[in-house]
C-alpha positions as CSV (number, residue, x, y, z in Angstrom):
1,X,0.1,0.0,-0.2
2,X,1.3,3.5,-0.9
3,X,1.4,6.6,1.4
4,X,-1.2,8.2,-0.6
5,X,-3.5,5.2,-0.4
6,X,-2.8,5.1,3.5
7,X,-3.8,8.9,3.6
8,X,-7.0,8.4,1.8
9,X,-7.8,5.6,4.0
10,X,-7.3,7.4,7.0
11,X,-9.4,10.5,5.6
12,X,-12.3,7.9,5.3
13,X,-12.0,6.6,9.0
14,X,-11.9,9.9,10.3
15,X,-15.0,11.2,8.1
16,X,-16.9,8.1,9.4
17,X,-16.0,8.4,13.0
18,X,-17.0,12.3,13.2
19,X,-20.5,12.9,11.9
20,X,-21.4,16.1,10.2
21,X,-24.0,17.8,12.9
22,X,-23.4,21.5,11.8
23,X,-26.7,21.8,10.0
24,X,-28.9,20.5,13.2
25,X,-26.8,22.7,15.5
26,X,-27.8,25.7,13.5
27,X,-31.3,24.9,13.4
28,X,-31.4,24.3,17.1
29,X,-29.9,27.5,17.6
30,X,-32.7,29.3,15.7
31,X,-35.4,27.6,17.9
32,X,-33.6,28.2,21.1
33,X,-32.9,31.9,20.3
34,X,-33.4,33.9,23.8
35,X,-33.3,30.7,26.0
36,X,-30.5,29.8,28.2
37,X,-28.8,26.3,26.8
38,X,-27.0,23.9,29.2
39,X,-23.9,22.8,27.8
40,X,-22.8,19.2,28.3
41,X,-19.7,18.4,30.3
42,X,-16.5,18.4,28.5
43,X,-15.1,15.2,29.5
44,X,-17.5,13.3,26.9
45,X,-15.9,15.5,24.1
46,X,-12.6,14.3,25.2
47,X,-13.7,10.8,25.5
48,X,-14.7,11.1,22.2
49,X,-11.4,12.6,20.6
50,X,-9.6,10.1,22.5
51,X,-11.5,7.4,20.9
52,X,-10.9,8.6,17.5
53,X,-7.2,9.2,18.1
54,X,-7.1,5.7,19.2
55,X,-9.0,4.6,16.0
56,X,-6.8,6.6,13.9
57,X,-3.6,5.0,15.6
58,X,-4.8,1.7,15.1
59,X,-5.6,2.5,11.4
60,X,-2.1,4.1,10.9
61,X,-0.4,1.0,12.6
62,X,-2.3,-1.6,10.3
63,X,-1.4,0.5,7.3
64,X,2.2,1.1,8.1
65,X,2.5,-2.8,8.8
66,X,1.1,-3.9,5.7
67,X,3.2,-1.6,4.2
68,X,6.4,-2.7,5.8
69,X,5.4,-6.4,5.0
70,X,4.7,-6.0,1.5
71,X,8.1,-4.1,0.8
72,X,10.4,-6.2,3.2
73,X,14.0,-5.5,2.1
74,X,15.6,-8.1,4.5
75,X,17.3,-11.0,2.8
76,X,15.8,-14.2,3.9
77,X,16.9,-16.8,1.5
78,X,19.6,-17.0,-1.1
79,X,19.2,-19.0,-4.4
80,X,22.2,-19.7,-7.0
81,X,21.5,-21.6,-10.3
82,X,24.5,-23.0,-11.7
83,X,25.4,-24.4,-15.3
84,X,28.2,-22.6,-16.6
85,X,26.5,-19.2,-16.2
86,X,26.0,-18.6,-12.3
87,X,23.2,-16.7,-10.9
88,X,22.2,-15.6,-7.7
89,X,18.5,-14.6,-6.5
90,X,18.4,-12.9,-3.0
91,X,14.8,-13.4,-1.6
92,X,12.8,-11.7,1.2
93,X,10.7,-13.8,3.6
94,X,7.7,-13.9,0.8
95,X,10.0,-15.4,-1.7
96,X,9.9,-12.3,-3.7
97,X,13.1,-11.5,-5.5
98,X,15.0,-8.2,-4.2
99,X,17.9,-8.6,-6.4
100,X,19.3,-11.0,-9.3
101,X,22.9,-11.0,-9.6
102,X,25.0,-12.3,-12.4
103,X,28.1,-14.0,-10.9
104,X,30.0,-14.3,-14.3
105,X,30.1,-12.9,-17.9
106,X,27.6,-15.9,-19.2
107,X,25.1,-15.0,-16.6
108,X,25.1,-11.5,-17.9
109,X,23.7,-12.7,-21.2
110,X,21.4,-14.7,-19.4
111,X,20.0,-11.7,-17.3
112,X,20.1,-9.2,-20.1
113,X,16.9,-7.2,-20.5
114,X,15.2,-9.0,-17.5
115,X,14.0,-6.9,-14.5
116,X,13.2,-9.4,-12.1
117,X,13.0,-7.3,-8.9
118,X,9.8,-7.9,-6.7
119,X,8.7,-10.8,-8.8
120,X,7.8,-14.0,-7.2
121,X,10.4,-17.0,-7.3
122,X,8.4,-18.8,-9.8
123,X,8.1,-16.2,-12.3
124,X,11.8,-15.4,-12.0
125,X,12.9,-19.2,-12.3
126,X,10.7,-19.5,-15.6
127,X,12.4,-16.6,-17.0
128,X,16.0,-17.7,-16.2
129,X,15.5,-21.3,-17.3
130,X,13.8,-19.9,-20.9
131,X,16.9,-17.7,-21.3
132,X,19.3,-20.6,-20.5
133,X,17.6,-22.7,-23.1
134,X,17.5,-19.8,-25.6
135,X,21.1,-19.0,-25.4
136,X,21.9,-22.7,-25.5
137,X,23.5,-23.0,-22.0
138,X,21.1,-26.0,-21.3
139,X,20.7,-28.6,-24.3
140,X,20.8,-32.4,-24.6
141,X,24.7,-32.1,-24.4
142,X,24.8,-29.8,-21.4
143,X,21.9,-31.0,-19.4
144,X,23.1,-30.6,-15.8
145,X,21.9,-27.7,-13.4
146,X,22.8,-27.2,-9.7
147,X,20.3,-25.6,-7.5
148,X,21.5,-24.3,-4.3
149,X,19.5,-22.9,-1.3
150,X,20.8,-21.0,1.6
151,X,18.5,-20.0,4.7
152,X,19.0,-19.7,8.1
153,X,15.8,-21.2,8.6
154,X,16.3,-24.9,7.7
155,X,12.8,-25.7,7.2
156,X,12.0,-23.1,4.9
157,X,15.2,-23.9,3.0
158,X,14.4,-27.2,2.6
159,X,10.8,-26.4,1.3
160,X,12.2,-24.0,-1.1
161,X,15.0,-26.6,-2.3
162,X,12.2,-29.1,-3.0
163,X,9.7,-26.7,-4.7
164,X,12.4,-25.1,-6.8
165,X,13.9,-28.5,-7.8
166,X,10.5,-29.7,-8.8
167,X,9.8,-26.7,-10.9
168,X,12.9,-26.6,-12.8
169,X,12.7,-30.5,-13.5
170,X,9.1,-29.7,-15.0
171,X,10.2,-26.8,-16.9
172,X,13.1,-28.9,-18.7
173,X,10.7,-32.1,-19.1
174,X,8.3,-29.5,-21.0
175,X,10.9,-28.4,-23.0
176,X,11.5,-32.0,-24.0
177,X,14.9,-32.3,-22.4
178,X,16.2,-35.2,-20.2
179,X,18.0,-33.0,-17.7
180,X,20.0,-33.7,-14.5
181,X,18.7,-31.3,-11.8
182,X,20.9,-31.3,-8.7
183,X,19.7,-29.7,-5.9
184,X,21.3,-29.0,-2.2
185,X,20.7,-27.0,1.0
186,X,23.8,-25.1,1.8
187,X,24.3,-24.9,5.7
188,X,28.3,-24.2,6.0
189,X,29.7,-20.7,5.3
190,X,31.7,-20.9,2.1
191,X,31.8,-17.3,1.3
192,X,35.8,-17.1,1.3
193,X,36.1,-20.2,-0.7
194,X,33.6,-18.6,-3.3
195,X,35.3,-15.4,-3.5
196,X,38.9,-16.7,-3.7
197,X,37.7,-19.0,-6.7
198,X,35.2,-16.6,-8.5
199,X,32.5,-19.4,-8.0
200,X,29.0,-19.2,-6.5
201,X,28.5,-20.3,-3.0
202,X,26.4,-23.3,-4.3
203,X,29.3,-24.5,-6.4
204,X,32.1,-24.1,-3.6
205,X,29.8,-26.0,-1.2
206,X,29.3,-28.7,-3.7
207,X,33.3,-29.2,-4.3
208,X,33.8,-28.8,-0.6
209,X,31.6,-32.0,0.0
210,X,33.4,-33.6,-3.0
211,X,36.7,-33.1,-1.1
212,X,35.3,-34.7,2.3
213,X,34.6,-37.9,0.3
214,X,37.5,-37.8,-1.8
215,X,40.6,-35.6,-0.4
216,X,42.6,-36.8,-3.6
217,X,40.9,-33.7,-5.5
218,X,42.1,-30.3,-5.3
219,X,39.6,-27.4,-4.9
220,X,41.4,-25.2,-7.2
221,X,41.1,-27.7,-9.9
222,X,37.6,-28.7,-9.6
223,X,36.6,-24.9,-9.3
224,X,37.2,-24.8,-13.0
225,X,34.9,-27.6,-14.1
226,X,31.3,-26.8,-15.3
227,X,28.4,-28.2,-13.4
228,X,28.0,-30.9,-16.3
229,X,31.7,-32.2,-15.5
230,X,31.0,-32.1,-11.6
231,X,27.8,-34.1,-12.0
232,X,29.6,-36.9,-13.9
233,X,32.3,-37.0,-11.2
234,X,29.4,-37.6,-8.8
235,X,28.1,-40.7,-10.6
236,X,31.1,-42.4,-9.4
237,X,30.6,-44.6,-6.4
238,X,33.3,-43.2,-4.4
239,X,31.9,-39.6,-4.8
240,X,28.5,-40.0,-3.0
241,X,27.7,-36.6,-1.4
242,X,25.0,-36.9,1.5
243,X,22.2,-34.5,1.0
244,X,22.6,-33.8,-2.5
245,X,19.2,-34.5,-4.3
246,X,19.5,-35.7,-8.1
247,X,17.0,-36.2,-10.7
248,X,17.6,-37.6,-14.2
249,X,21.0,-38.5,-15.8
250,X,23.9,-36.6,-17.1
251,X,24.4,-36.7,-20.6
252,X,28.0,-38.0,-21.4
253,X,28.1,-38.4,-25.2
254,X,30.6,-35.7,-25.7
255,X,33.1,-38.3,-24.4
256,X,34.6,-41.6,-25.8
257,X,32.3,-43.6,-23.3
258,X,32.7,-46.3,-21.0
259,X,32.8,-49.2,-23.7
260,X,35.6,-47.4,-25.5
261,X,37.4,-46.8,-22.5
262,X,37.3,-50.3,-21.4
263,X,38.4,-51.8,-24.8
264,X,41.4,-49.5,-24.9
265,X,42.5,-50.6,-21.4
266,X,41.9,-54.3,-22.4
267,X,43.9,-54.1,-25.6
268,X,46.8,-52.5,-23.6
269,X,46.8,-55.2,-21.0
270,X,46.6,-57.5,-24.0
271,X,43.7,-59.6,-22.4
272,X,40.3,-60.4,-23.2
273,X,37.1,-59.2,-21.3
274,X,36.1,-62.8,-20.7
275,X,39.4,-63.5,-19.1
276,X,39.3,-60.8,-16.3
277,X,36.9,-60.3,-13.4
278,X,36.0,-57.2,-11.3
279,X,35.8,-55.1,-14.3
280,X,34.7,-51.7,-13.2
281,X,34.7,-48.3,-15.5
282,X,34.0,-44.9,-13.8
283,X,34.4,-41.3,-14.5
284,X,37.4,-39.5,-12.6
285,X,39.6,-36.6,-12.5
286,X,43.3,-37.2,-12.7
287,X,46.3,-35.2,-14.0
288,X,44.2,-32.1,-14.6
289,X,41.8,-33.7,-17.0
290,X,38.5,-36.0,-17.1
291,X,39.5,-39.6,-17.1
292,X,37.6,-42.9,-17.3
293,X,39.2,-45.2,-14.8
294,X,39.2,-48.7,-15.6
295,X,40.1,-51.5,-13.0
296,X,40.3,-54.9,-13.2
297,X,41.9,-58.3,-12.4
298,X,43.4,-61.3,-13.9
299,X,44.5,-64.1,-11.6
300,X,46.5,-62.5,-8.6
301,X,47.3,-59.3,-11.1
302,X,45.4,-56.0,-10.5
303,X,45.2,-53.5,-13.5
304,X,44.4,-49.7,-13.3
305,X,44.3,-47.4,-16.3
306,X,43.4,-43.8,-16.3
307,X,42.2,-42.8,-19.9
308,X,41.7,-39.5,-21.1
309,X,37.7,-39.0,-21.4
310,X,37.9,-37.0,-24.7
311,X,40.8,-38.5,-26.4
312,X,41.1,-42.2,-25.4
313,X,45.0,-41.6,-24.5
314,X,46.2,-43.5,-21.7
315,X,47.6,-41.2,-19.2
316,X,48.2,-43.7,-16.6
317,X,48.5,-47.6,-15.8
318,X,49.3,-49.4,-12.9
319,X,49.9,-53.3,-12.6
320,X,50.4,-54.9,-9.3
321,X,50.4,-58.5,-7.9
322,X,47.7,-58.8,-5.3
323,X,49.0,-59.3,-1.6
324,X,52.1,-58.0,-2.3
325,X,53.0,-55.2,-0.1
326,X,56.7,-54.6,-1.0
327,X,56.0,-52.4,-4.0
328,X,58.6,-54.3,-5.9
329,X,56.5,-56.1,-8.2
330,X,54.0,-53.0,-8.7
331,X,54.5,-50.5,-11.7
332,X,53.0,-47.3,-12.4
333,X,53.3,-45.4,-15.6
334,X,52.3,-41.6,-15.7
335,X,52.1,-39.2,-18.6
336,X,52.4,-35.6,-18.1
337,X,49.4,-33.7,-17.8
338,X,47.7,-32.6,-21.2
339,X,47.9,-28.9,-20.1
340,X,51.8,-29.2,-19.6
341,X,53.8,-26.8,-21.5
342,X,55.6,-29.8,-23.3
343,X,53.2,-31.6,-25.7
344,X,53.5,-35.7,-25.9
345,X,55.5,-37.0,-28.5
346,X,53.4,-38.6,-31.3
347,X,53.5,-42.3,-31.3
348,X,54.3,-42.9,-35.0
349,X,56.4,-45.9,-34.4
350,X,56.1,-48.5,-31.4
351,X,58.1,-51.8,-31.1
352,X,55.3,-53.2,-29.1
353,X,55.4,-54.8,-25.6
354,X,56.2,-58.3,-26.8
355,X,59.4,-56.9,-28.5
356,X,60.1,-54.7,-25.6
357,X,59.9,-58.2,-23.2
358,X,62.3,-60.2,-25.9
359,X,64.9,-57.4,-25.9
360,X,64.9,-57.3,-21.9
361,X,65.0,-61.2,-21.6
362,X,67.8,-61.2,-24.4
363,X,69.8,-59.0,-22.6
364,X,69.4,-60.8,-19.3
365,X,70.3,-64.1,-21.2
366,X,67.3,-65.8,-19.8
367,X,64.2,-67.2,-21.5
368,X,60.5,-66.2,-20.6
369,X,60.0,-70.0,-19.2
370,X,62.5,-69.2,-16.8
371,X,61.5,-66.0,-15.0
372,X,58.4,-65.2,-13.0
373,X,56.3,-62.1,-12.4
374,X,56.8,-60.7,-16.1
375,X,55.4,-57.4,-16.5
376,X,55.7,-54.7,-19.3
377,X,53.9,-51.4,-19.6
378,X,54.2,-48.2,-21.8
379,X,54.8,-44.6,-20.1
380,X,56.0,-41.2,-21.4
381,X,59.1,-40.0,-19.6
382,X,61.6,-37.1,-20.2
383,X,59.7,-36.3,-23.7
384,X,60.0,-39.9,-25.0
385,X,57.6,-43.0,-25.1
386,X,59.2,-46.2,-23.2
387,X,58.4,-49.6,-21.9
388,X,59.4,-50.7,-18.6
389,X,59.9,-54.3,-18.4
390,X,60.3,-56.1,-15.1
391,X,60.8,-59.8,-14.0
392,X,62.5,-62.0,-11.4
393,X,64.7,-64.9,-11.9
394,X,64.9,-66.7,-8.4
395,X,65.9,-63.9,-6.1
396,X,66.9,-61.4,-8.6
397,X,64.9,-58.5,-9.9
398,X,65.3,-57.2,-13.3
399,X,64.0,-53.7,-14.4
400,X,64.4,-52.4,-17.9
401,X,63.5,-49.3,-19.7
402,X,63.4,-49.6,-23.4
403,X,63.0,-47.2,-25.8
404,X,59.3,-47.7,-27.6
405,X,60.7,-46.0,-30.8
406,X,63.7,-48.2,-31.6
407,X,63.9,-50.8,-28.9
408,X,67.3,-49.1,-27.4
409,X,67.8,-50.0,-23.8
410,X,67.8,-46.8,-22.0
411,X,68.5,-47.9,-18.6
412,X,68.3,-51.4,-16.5
413,X,68.7,-52.5,-13.0
414,X,69.4,-55.7,-11.3
415,X,68.9,-56.3,-7.6
416,X,69.1,-59.5,-5.6
417,X,67.3,-59.9,-2.3
418,X,69.2,-60.7,0.7
């Protein structure tokens, strides 16, 4: 209610409380002319005035309360919507928008031309989702969105989270889009983290949760990922977060896929899928990139491969004999991160794993039948591709580094157990 409306209502209340008696008073004066008129006691007039004043005070109080309630400027809830654009909505206790903030450049495009102030949350959400779709930030290939709710009133926050998640899910379904809608209630203070890494509170809270279940990650690296990429990591069984709700499935068709990654790892190990067991393929983040982590076992040997999710390149491999704690029979090969300043050398020529084994055995003057624990794996080291070959002859362990290009022995060691 505006001030003018309040003043008009006050005027009407006063006129209703004080009747117009001027005409009747003048008529009585003519009739009683020359007579003594007894005047009533003044206290009744004062009582009447006091009653009117009390009425005015009541009307004024109600009007001002209604005005204050409708136009509340106190922030009660903060909503963030993250895709790659990150948008923050500050709400009053009536879930009306006090301010809509673009937290990055892409969000500026989404909010361009919108005036969401004083709109209800449903209207604002419809407008933002429509703009995300229009500008291509949400589509079949980028179909994940993160909704985060901050509110000191946990019950109200949980209600907002549930309703907003449902509304967004329905909006995207109406657009014939299979989306993954992630939602969370943010209870911890992540202001410092969000400001340091220039991300929303919602995204900072999600990454903080990921680090609690998987401390092998680094906050600064995950902060650069989109919600689409983070949601793929969340599908990994070791990255399950409590309190995070999810509907739908994240699209992964931009990557080589689990089947292709599995095939690459099996081929590198020189085995068939029918020969191995405990075969598992999951999304992960290693060496600065998204990878498919492929694990399987063959006999007592455990194989672990990290394969670039985009290119299919083997970035790391690890082969280890089950139950051996000494580490002597384990082998790990790690290529440098793809964002390293030195690019990987092209694999135009390769002698192959079998040839590398033959060279090492020939140098040691032993046959394959005589040795045990024979392993070979390929790695990128000091700017070249090479094979590491290891085997045991009795109590003696042999280790070779052999050029993958021409078969030259780059280094070898022989160690006898005491």
